SEVEX-870878 format. One record per residue (C-alpha): x negated, z negated, y. Coordinates in steps of 0.5 Angstrom, whole numbers, always signed. Each point is the difference from the previous one (the first is absolute). Layout:
<site><px>X</px><pz>Z</pz><py>Y</py></site>
...
//
This chain:
<site><px>-294</px><pz>-155</pz><py>+21</py></site>
<site><px>+2</px><pz>+1</pz><py>+7</py></site>
<site><px>-6</px><pz>+4</pz><py>+4</py></site>
<site><px>-3</px><pz>-3</pz><py>+6</py></site>
<site><px>-3</px><pz>+3</pz><py>+6</py></site>
<site><px>-7</px><pz>-2</pz><py>-3</py></site>
<site><px>+2</px><pz>+5</pz><py>-6</py></site>
<site><px>+2</px><pz>+5</pz><py>+5</py></site>
<site><px>-7</px><pz>+0</pz><py>+3</py></site>
<site><px>-4</px><pz>+0</pz><py>-6</py></site>
<site><px>+4</px><pz>+6</pz><py>-2</py></site>
<site><px>-1</px><pz>+4</pz><py>+6</py></site>
<site><px>-7</px><pz>-2</pz><py>+1</py></site>
<site><px>+1</px><pz>-3</pz><py>+7</py></site>
<site><px>-1</px><pz>-8</pz><py>+2</py></site>
<site><px>+7</px><pz>-4</pz><py>+1</py></site>
<site><px>-1</px><pz>+0</pz><py>+7</py></site>
<site><px>+1</px><pz>+8</pz><py>+0</py></site>
<site><px>+6</px><pz>+0</pz><py>-4</py></site>
<site><px>+3</px><pz>-6</pz><py>+4</py></site>
<site><px>-1</px><pz>+5</pz><py>+6</py></site>
<site><px>+3</px><pz>+6</pz><py>-3</py></site>
<site><px>+6</px><pz>-4</pz><py>-2</py></site>
<site><px>+1</px><pz>-4</pz><py>+6</py></site>
<site><px>-3</px><pz>+5</pz><py>+6</py></site>
<site><px>-1</px><pz>+7</pz><py>-3</py></site>
<site><px>-1</px><pz>+3</pz><py>+6</py></site>
<site><px>-7</px><pz>-4</pz><py>+0</py></site>
<site><px>-2</px><pz>+3</pz><py>-6</py></site>
<site><px>-4</px><pz>+7</pz><py>-2</py></site>
<site><px>+6</px><pz>+5</pz><py>-3</py></site>
<site><px>-5</px><pz>+1</pz><py>-6</py></site>
<site><px>+0</px><pz>-7</pz><py>-1</py></site>
<site><px>+7</px><pz>-2</pz><py>+1</py></site>
<site><px>+2</px><pz>+6</pz><py>-5</py></site>
<site><px>-4</px><pz>-3</pz><py>-5</py></site>
<site><px>+2</px><pz>-7</pz><py>+1</py></site>
<site><px>+8</px><pz>+2</pz><py>+0</py></site>
<site><px>-2</px><pz>+4</pz><py>-7</py></site>
<site><px>-3</px><pz>-6</pz><py>-3</py></site>
<site><px>+6</px><pz>-4</pz><py>+3</py></site>
<site><px>+5</px><pz>+5</pz><py>-4</py></site>
<site><px>-4</px><pz>+0</pz><py>-6</py></site>
<site><px>+0</px><pz>-8</pz><py>-1</py></site>
<site><px>+7</px><pz>+0</pz><py>+3</py></site>
<site><px>-2</px><pz>-5</pz><py>+5</py></site>
<site><px>+5</px><pz>-4</pz><py>+5</py></site>
<site><px>-3</px><pz>-3</pz><py>+6</py></site>
<site><px>+3</px><pz>-7</pz><py>+0</py></site>
<site><px>+4</px><pz>-1</pz><py>+7</py></site>
<site><px>-1</px><pz>-8</pz><py>-1</py></site>
<site><px>-7</px><pz>+1</pz><py>+0</py></site>
<site><px>-1</px><pz>+3</pz><py>+6</py></site>
<site><px>+5</px><pz>-5</pz><py>+3</py></site>
<site><px>-5</px><pz>-6</pz><py>-2</py></site>
<site><px>-6</px><pz>+4</pz><py>+3</py></site>
<site><px>+4</px><pz>+1</pz><py>+7</py></site>
<site><px>+0</px><pz>+7</pz><py>-1</py></site>
<site><px>+6</px><pz>+4</pz><py>+3</py></site>
<site><px>+6</px><pz>+0</pz><py>-5</py></site>
<site><px>+4</px><pz>+6</pz><py>+3</py></site>
<site><px>+6</px><pz>-4</pz><py>-1</py></site>
<site><px>+6</px><pz>+0</pz><py>+4</py></site>
<site><px>+6</px><pz>-5</pz><py>-1</py></site>
<site><px>+7</px><pz>+3</pz><py>+2</py></site>
<site><px>+6</px><pz>-5</pz><py>+1</py></site>
<site><px>+7</px><pz>+3</pz><py>+0</py></site>
<site><px>+6</px><pz>-4</pz><py>-1</py></site>
<site><px>+3</px><pz>+4</pz><py>-6</py></site>
<site><px>-1</px><pz>+6</pz><py>-3</py></site>
<site><px>+8</px><pz>+1</pz><py>-2</py></site>
<site><px>+1</px><pz>+3</pz><py>+7</py></site>
<site><px>-3</px><pz>+7</pz><py>+0</py></site>
<site><px>-2</px><pz>-1</pz><py>+7</py></site>
<site><px>-6</px><pz>-4</pz><py>-2</py></site>
<site><px>-2</px><pz>+4</pz><py>-6</py></site>
<site><px>+0</px><pz>+6</pz><py>+4</py></site>
<site><px>-5</px><pz>-4</pz><py>+5</py></site>
<site><px>-4</px><pz>-2</pz><py>-6</py></site>
<site><px>-1</px><pz>+8</pz><py>-3</py></site>
<site><px>-3</px><pz>+2</pz><py>+7</py></site>
<site><px>-5</px><pz>-6</pz><py>+0</py></site>
<site><px>-2</px><pz>+1</pz><py>-7</py></site>
<site><px>-1</px><pz>+8</pz><py>+1</py></site>
<site><px>-5</px><pz>-1</pz><py>+5</py></site>
<site><px>-3</px><pz>-7</pz><py>-2</py></site>
<site><px>-2</px><pz>+3</pz><py>-7</py></site>
<site><px>-2</px><pz>+7</pz><py>+3</py></site>
<site><px>-5</px><pz>-5</pz><py>+4</py></site>
<site><px>-3</px><pz>-4</pz><py>-6</py></site>
<site><px>+4</px><pz>-6</pz><py>+2</py></site>
<site><px>+5</px><pz>-4</pz><py>-5</py></site>
<site><px>+6</px><pz>-4</pz><py>+1</py></site>
<site><px>+3</px><pz>-6</pz><py>-2</py></site>
<site><px>+7</px><pz>-1</pz><py>+1</py></site>
<site><px>+5</px><pz>-6</pz><py>+1</py></site>
<site><px>+7</px><pz>-1</pz><py>+2</py></site>
<site><px>+3</px><pz>-6</pz><py>+3</py></site>
<site><px>+8</px><pz>+1</pz><py>+1</py></site>
<site><px>-1</px><pz>-3</pz><py>+7</py></site>
<site><px>-2</px><pz>-7</pz><py>-2</py></site>
<site><px>-4</px><pz>-3</pz><py>+4</py></site>
<site><px>-4</px><pz>-4</pz><py>-6</py></site>
<site><px>-1</px><pz>+6</pz><py>-4</py></site>
<site><px>-3</px><pz>+4</pz><py>+6</py></site>
<site><px>-5</px><pz>-6</pz><py>+1</py></site>
<site><px>-1</px><pz>+0</pz><py>-7</py></site>
<site><px>-1</px><pz>+8</pz><py>+0</py></site>
<site><px>-5</px><pz>-1</pz><py>+6</py></site>
<site><px>-4</px><pz>-5</pz><py>-3</py></site>
<site><px>+0</px><pz>+4</pz><py>-7</py></site>
<site><px>-3</px><pz>+6</pz><py>+3</py></site>
<site><px>-5</px><pz>-4</pz><py>+5</py></site>
<site><px>-3</px><pz>-3</pz><py>-7</py></site>
<site><px>-1</px><pz>+7</pz><py>-2</py></site>
<site><px>-4</px><pz>+2</pz><py>+6</py></site>
<site><px>+5</px><pz>+6</pz><py>+2</py></site>
<site><px>-3</px><pz>+3</pz><py>+6</py></site>
<site><px>+6</px><pz>+1</pz><py>+4</py></site>
<site><px>+8</px><pz>-1</pz><py>-1</py></site>
<site><px>+6</px><pz>+5</pz><py>+1</py></site>
<site><px>+6</px><pz>-4</pz><py>+0</py></site>
<site><px>+7</px><pz>-1</pz><py>+2</py></site>
<site><px>+3</px><pz>-7</pz><py>+2</py></site>
<site><px>+6</px><pz>-3</pz><py>+3</py></site>
<site><px>-2</px><pz>-1</pz><py>+7</py></site>
<site><px>-6</px><pz>+2</pz><py>+3</py></site>
<site><px>+0</px><pz>-3</pz><py>+7</py></site>
<site><px>+0</px><pz>-7</pz><py>-3</py></site>
<site><px>-3</px><pz>+0</pz><py>-7</py></site>
<site><px>-5</px><pz>-6</pz><py>-1</py></site>
<site><px>-3</px><pz>+4</pz><py>-6</py></site>
<site><px>-2</px><pz>+6</pz><py>+5</py></site>
<site><px>-3</px><pz>-5</pz><py>+5</py></site>
<site><px>-4</px><pz>-3</pz><py>-6</py></site>
<site><px>-2</px><pz>+7</pz><py>-1</py></site>
<site><px>-2</px><pz>+1</pz><py>+7</py></site>
<site><px>-4</px><pz>-7</pz><py>+0</py></site>
<site><px>-4</px><pz>+2</pz><py>-7</py></site>
<site><px>-1</px><pz>+7</pz><py>+3</py></site>
<site><px>+3</px><pz>+4</pz><py>-6</py></site>
<site><px>+2</px><pz>+6</pz><py>+2</py></site>
<site><px>+7</px><pz>+3</pz><py>-1</py></site>
<site><px>+5</px><pz>+5</pz><py>+2</py></site>
<site><px>+8</px><pz>-1</pz><py>+0</py></site>
<site><px>+5</px><pz>+5</pz><py>-3</py></site>
<site><px>+7</px><pz>+0</pz><py>+3</py></site>
<site><px>-1</px><pz>-6</pz><py>+4</py></site>
<site><px>+2</px><pz>+2</pz><py>+7</py></site>
<site><px>-5</px><pz>-4</pz><py>+4</py></site>
<site><px>-5</px><pz>+2</pz><py>+6</py></site>
<site><px>-4</px><pz>-7</pz><py>-1</py></site>
<site><px>-3</px><pz>+2</pz><py>-7</py></site>
<site><px>-3</px><pz>+6</pz><py>-3</py></site>
<site><px>+6</px><pz>+4</pz><py>-3</py></site>
<site><px>+3</px><pz>+6</pz><py>-1</py></site>
<site><px>+8</px><pz>+1</pz><py>+0</py></site>
<site><px>+6</px><pz>+4</pz><py>+3</py></site>
<site><px>+3</px><pz>-3</pz><py>+7</py></site>
<site><px>+5</px><pz>-3</pz><py>-4</py></site>
<site><px>+4</px><pz>-2</pz><py>+6</py></site>
<site><px>+0</px><pz>+7</pz><py>+3</py></site>
<site><px>+2</px><pz>+3</pz><py>-7</py></site>
<site><px>+6</px><pz>-4</pz><py>-1</py></site>
<site><px>+2</px><pz>+2</pz><py>+7</py></site>
<site><px>+0</px><pz>+7</pz><py>-1</py></site>
<site><px>+4</px><pz>-1</pz><py>-7</py></site>
<site><px>+5</px><pz>-4</pz><py>+3</py></site>
<site><px>+1</px><pz>+5</pz><py>+6</py></site>
<site><px>+1</px><pz>+5</pz><py>-5</py></site>
<site><px>+6</px><pz>-4</pz><py>-3</py></site>
<site><px>+3</px><pz>-1</pz><py>+7</py></site>
<site><px>-1</px><pz>+8</pz><py>+2</py></site>
<site><px>+4</px><pz>+1</pz><py>-6</py></site>
<site><px>+6</px><pz>-4</pz><py>+3</py></site>
<site><px>-1</px><pz>-7</pz><py>-4</py></site>
<site><px>+1</px><pz>-6</pz><py>+5</py></site>
<site><px>+1</px><pz>-6</pz><py>-6</py></site>
<site><px>-7</px><pz>+0</pz><py>-3</py></site>
<site><px>-3</px><pz>-5</pz><py>-4</py></site>
<site><px>-7</px><pz>-2</pz><py>-2</py></site>
<site><px>-2</px><pz>-2</pz><py>-7</py></site>
<site><px>-7</px><pz>-4</pz><py>-1</py></site>
<site><px>-3</px><pz>-4</pz><py>-4</py></site>
<site><px>-3</px><pz>-7</pz><py>+3</py></site>
<site><px>-2</px><pz>+1</pz><py>+7</py></site>
<site><px>-4</px><pz>-6</pz><py>+0</py></site>
<site><px>-4</px><pz>+4</pz><py>-6</py></site>
<site><px>-1</px><pz>+6</pz><py>+3</py></site>
<site><px>-3</px><pz>+2</pz><py>+7</py></site>
<site><px>+2</px><pz>+7</pz><py>-2</py></site>
<site><px>+7</px><pz>-2</pz><py>-1</py></site>
<site><px>+0</px><pz>-3</pz><py>+7</py></site>
<site><px>-3</px><pz>+6</pz><py>+4</py></site>
<site><px>+5</px><pz>+4</pz><py>-3</py></site>
<site><px>+6</px><pz>-4</pz><py>+2</py></site>
<site><px>-3</px><pz>+0</pz><py>+7</py></site>
<site><px>+1</px><pz>+7</pz><py>+0</py></site>
<site><px>+7</px><pz>+0</pz><py>-3</py></site>
<site><px>+2</px><pz>-5</pz><py>+5</py></site>
<site><px>-3</px><pz>+5</pz><py>+6</py></site>
<site><px>+3</px><pz>+6</pz><py>-3</py></site>
<site><px>+7</px><pz>-4</pz><py>+0</py></site>
<site><px>-1</px><pz>-3</pz><py>+7</py></site>
<site><px>-2</px><pz>+7</pz><py>+3</py></site>
<site><px>+6</px><pz>+3</pz><py>-2</py></site>
<site><px>+4</px><pz>-6</pz><py>+3</py></site>
<site><px>+2</px><pz>-3</pz><py>-7</py></site>
<site><px>-1</px><pz>-7</pz><py>-3</py></site>
<site><px>-5</px><pz>-1</pz><py>-5</py></site>
<site><px>+1</px><pz>-5</pz><py>-6</py></site>
<site><px>-5</px><pz>-4</pz><py>-3</py></site>
<site><px>-3</px><pz>+3</pz><py>-6</py></site>
<site><px>+4</px><pz>-2</pz><py>-6</py></site>
<site><px>-6</px><pz>-3</pz><py>-5</py></site>
<site><px>+1</px><pz>+1</pz><py>-7</py></site>
<site><px>-5</px><pz>-1</pz><py>-6</py></site>
<site><px>-4</px><pz>+7</pz><py>+0</py></site>
<site><px>-2</px><pz>-2</pz><py>-7</py></site>
<site><px>+7</px><pz>+0</pz><py>-3</py></site>
<site><px>+2</px><pz>+6</pz><py>-4</py></site>
<site><px>+8</px><pz>-1</pz><py>+2</py></site>
<site><px>+3</px><pz>-2</pz><py>+7</py></site>
<site><px>+3</px><pz>-7</pz><py>-1</py></site>
<site><px>+8</px><pz>+0</pz><py>+1</py></site>
<site><px>+0</px><pz>-4</pz><py>+6</py></site>
<site><px>-5</px><pz>+6</pz><py>+3</py></site>
<site><px>+4</px><pz>+5</pz><py>-3</py></site>
<site><px>+7</px><pz>-3</pz><py>+3</py></site>
<site><px>-3</px><pz>+0</pz><py>+7</py></site>
<site><px>-2</px><pz>+7</pz><py>+0</py></site>
<site><px>+6</px><pz>+3</pz><py>-3</py></site>
<site><px>+6</px><pz>-5</pz><py>+3</py></site>
<site><px>+4</px><pz>+0</pz><py>+6</py></site>
<site><px>+2</px><pz>+6</pz><py>+5</py></site>
<site><px>-7</px><pz>-2</pz><py>+4</py></site>
<site><px>-4</px><pz>+1</pz><py>-6</py></site>
<site><px>-7</px><pz>+4</pz><py>+2</py></site>
<site><px>+1</px><pz>+8</pz><py>+0</py></site>
<site><px>-8</px><pz>+0</pz><py>-1</py></site>
<site><px>-5</px><pz>-4</pz><py>-3</py></site>
<site><px>-7</px><pz>+0</pz><py>+2</py></site>
<site><px>-5</px><pz>-3</pz><py>-6</py></site>
<site><px>-7</px><pz>-2</pz><py>+1</py></site>
<site><px>-2</px><pz>+3</pz><py>-6</py></site>
<site><px>+2</px><pz>+6</pz><py>-5</py></site>
<site><px>+0</px><pz>-5</pz><py>-6</py></site>
<site><px>+5</px><pz>-4</pz><py>+4</py></site>
<site><px>+4</px><pz>+6</pz><py>+2</py></site>
<site><px>+0</px><pz>+2</pz><py>-7</py></site>
<site><px>+3</px><pz>-6</pz><py>-2</py></site>
<site><px>+5</px><pz>+0</pz><py>+5</py></site>
<site><px>+2</px><pz>+7</pz><py>-2</py></site>
<site><px>+2</px><pz>-2</pz><py>-7</py></site>
<site><px>+4</px><pz>-6</pz><py>+2</py></site>
<site><px>+4</px><pz>+4</pz><py>+5</py></site>
<site><px>+2</px><pz>+5</pz><py>-6</py></site>
<site><px>+2</px><pz>-6</pz><py>-4</py></site>
<site><px>+4</px><pz>-2</pz><py>+6</py></site>
<site><px>+3</px><pz>+7</pz><py>-1</py></site>
<site><px>-3</px><pz>+2</pz><py>+7</py></site>
<site><px>-2</px><pz>+7</pz><py>+1</py></site>
<site><px>-7</px><pz>+1</pz><py>+3</py></site>
<site><px>+0</px><pz>+3</pz><py>+5</py></site>
<site><px>+7</px><pz>+1</pz><py>+1</py></site>
<site><px>+2</px><pz>-7</pz><py>+1</py></site>
<site><px>-7</px><pz>-3</pz><py>+2</py></site>
<site><px>-6</px><pz>+3</pz><py>+2</py></site>
<site><px>-7</px><pz>-2</pz><py>-2</py></site>
<site><px>-7</px><pz>+0</pz><py>+3</py></site>
<site><px>-6</px><pz>-3</pz><py>-4</py></site>
<site><px>-7</px><pz>-1</pz><py>+2</py></site>
<site><px>-7</px><pz>+3</pz><py>-3</py></site>
<site><px>+2</px><pz>+7</pz><py>-2</py></site>
<site><px>-1</px><pz>-1</pz><py>-8</py></site>
<site><px>+0</px><pz>+6</pz><py>-3</py></site>
<site><px>+5</px><pz>-2</pz><py>-6</py></site>
<site><px>+5</px><pz>-1</pz><py>+6</py></site>
<site><px>+1</px><pz>+8</pz><py>+0</py></site>
<site><px>+1</px><pz>-1</pz><py>-7</py></site>
<site><px>+7</px><pz>-4</pz><py>+1</py></site>
<site><px>+7</px><pz>+3</pz><py>+1</py></site>
<site><px>+1</px><pz>+1</pz><py>+5</py></site>
<site><px>-8</px><pz>+0</pz><py>+3</py></site>
<site><px>-2</px><pz>-6</pz><py>+4</py></site>
<site><px>-1</px><pz>+0</pz><py>+7</py></site>
<site><px>-6</px><pz>-4</pz><py>+2</py></site>
<site><px>-5</px><pz>-1</pz><py>+5</py></site>
<site><px>-6</px><pz>+2</pz><py>-3</py></site>
<site><px>-7</px><pz>-3</pz><py>+0</py></site>
<site><px>-6</px><pz>+4</pz><py>-2</py></site>
<site><px>-2</px><pz>-6</pz><py>-5</py></site>
<site><px>-5</px><pz>+4</pz><py>-4</py></site>
<site><px>-4</px><pz>+2</pz><py>+7</py></site>
<site><px>+1</px><pz>-8</pz><py>+2</py></site>
<site><px>-4</px><pz>-1</pz><py>-6</py></site>
<site><px>-5</px><pz>+5</pz><py>+1</py></site>
<site><px>-1</px><pz>-2</pz><py>+7</py></site>
<site><px>-1</px><pz>-7</pz><py>-2</py></site>
<site><px>-5</px><pz>+1</pz><py>-4</py></site>
<site><px>-4</px><pz>+4</pz><py>+5</py></site>
<site><px>+1</px><pz>-5</pz><py>+5</py></site>
<site><px>-3</px><pz>-5</pz><py>-5</py></site>
<site><px>-6</px><pz>+4</pz><py>-3</py></site>
<site><px>-2</px><pz>+1</pz><py>+8</py></site>
<site><px>+0</px><pz>-7</pz><py>+0</py></site>
<site><px>-4</px><pz>-2</pz><py>-6</py></site>
<site><px>-5</px><pz>+6</pz><py>+1</py></site>
<site><px>-1</px><pz>-2</pz><py>+7</py></site>
<site><px>+2</px><pz>+7</pz><py>+2</py></site>
<site><px>+0</px><pz>-1</pz><py>+7</py></site>
<site><px>+2</px><pz>+7</pz><py>+3</py></site>
<site><px>+6</px><pz>+0</pz><py>-5</py></site>
<site><px>+2</px><pz>-7</pz><py>+3</py></site>
<site><px>+0</px><pz>+2</pz><py>+7</py></site>
<site><px>+4</px><pz>+6</pz><py>-2</py></site>
<site><px>+6</px><pz>-5</pz><py>-3</py></site>
<site><px>+3</px><pz>-5</pz><py>+4</py></site>
<site><px>+1</px><pz>-7</pz><py>-3</py></site>
<site><px>+8</px><pz>+2</pz><py>-2</py></site>
<site><px>+1</px><pz>+7</pz><py>-2</py></site>
<site><px>+7</px><pz>+2</pz><py>+1</py></site>
<site><px>+2</px><pz>+6</pz><py>-4</py></site>
<site><px>+6</px><pz>+5</pz><py>+1</py></site>
<site><px>+7</px><pz>-1</pz><py>-3</py></site>
<site><px>+5</px><pz>+5</pz><py>-1</py></site>
<site><px>+8</px><pz>+0</pz><py>-2</py></site>
<site><px>+3</px><pz>+3</pz><py>-6</py></site>
<site><px>+7</px><pz>+1</pz><py>+1</py></site>
<site><px>+2</px><pz>+1</pz><py>-7</py></site>
<site><px>+7</px><pz>+0</pz><py>-2</py></site>
<site><px>+2</px><pz>-7</pz><py>+0</py></site>
<site><px>+2</px><pz>+0</pz><py>+8</py></site>
<site><px>+6</px><pz>+3</pz><py>+2</py></site>
<site><px>+3</px><pz>+1</pz><py>+7</py></site>
<site><px>+5</px><pz>-6</pz><py>+1</py></site>
<site><px>+7</px><pz>+3</pz><py>+0</py></site>
<site><px>+3</px><pz>-4</pz><py>+6</py></site>
<site><px>-3</px><pz>+4</pz><py>+6</py></site>
<site><px>+3</px><pz>-5</pz><py>+5</py></site>
<site><px>-4</px><pz>-5</pz><py>-3</py></site>
<site><px>-6</px><pz>+4</pz><py>+1</py></site>
<site><px>-6</px><pz>-2</pz><py>+5</py></site>
<site><px>+0</px><pz>+6</pz><py>+5</py></site>
<site><px>-5</px><pz>+5</pz><py>-2</py></site>
<site><px>-2</px><pz>+1</pz><py>+7</py></site>
<site><px>-2</px><pz>-7</pz><py>+1</py></site>
<site><px>-5</px><pz>+1</pz><py>-7</py></site>
<site><px>-3</px><pz>+6</pz><py>+3</py></site>
<site><px>-2</px><pz>-3</pz><py>+6</py></site>
<site><px>-3</px><pz>-6</pz><py>-3</py></site>
<site><px>-7</px><pz>-1</pz><py>+0</py></site>
<site><px>-4</px><pz>-2</pz><py>-6</py></site>
<site><px>-2</px><pz>-7</pz><py>+3</py></site>
<site><px>-6</px><pz>-1</pz><py>-5</py></site>
<site><px>-3</px><pz>+7</pz><py>+0</py></site>
//
């Protein structure tokens, strides 16, 4: 028979109320009493019921995490940062994924609210105009966004526009003028839109004409023949590609190799995310690096400050926290051989970063 809290109380020689306090609020119990209760719990192999605590209206210490996918290591790295801190502070995580699907996002939020989570850490398609986030605001459920680049809501991210701008400037400094950006659906990602704005700004500042982003299925494992032909055919094909994430850059690299193009001799590749696996490729992938694990850690600290009403911590943290990015040059970028087409080096050196 499964032991109950009544059995623990009888074994330890204390009241049920004392045992309940020892489980749910150990800081309020005498250390000697607390140790005896814990010994009885271990002896009987008693496990407190989370559902019972929820039904009694007690704190669940449960946090919901909603991510688009775990197939992209970016989100797995964020989750690792959250989990390390949450578990150390006695919280449990409940994870759901959405594939950026609006119906799945709604289902995930409703499911987690039914579980009485104390807060949410999530990544959505478009943070500024997301109706579900408006509903959370009205309901008073605390949340913090990860990677969503917004100043309207609690969030932790890099400055996606500035990061992309810096990365494309690096390509231009190597002599590239025909630079194309590849991304998933811009409508499905506020981050991709900000990155395209940064790409366009860097191109315009160098006197170059930015192209519309080439939108591809970023869940596909292969480039379509039409996309591959667009990248590899004709005398005016791009000399460098800026991919909106590292996984897409890896798919592009494989497609170009199958088209018998050499990287970076025939085409340079720049990714975005800074995934560690990119350094294991041959050649190692150049990337704009985001501190993904620290984004998860910072999102946890921000949510915990709100959940525990730690106003001192909240006052030290702005609504939207922006963490620094960095550039990993890698070996997938080469100087463009036709220096006549290169952007003037002095123009780039004199340019100011418009978003700093």
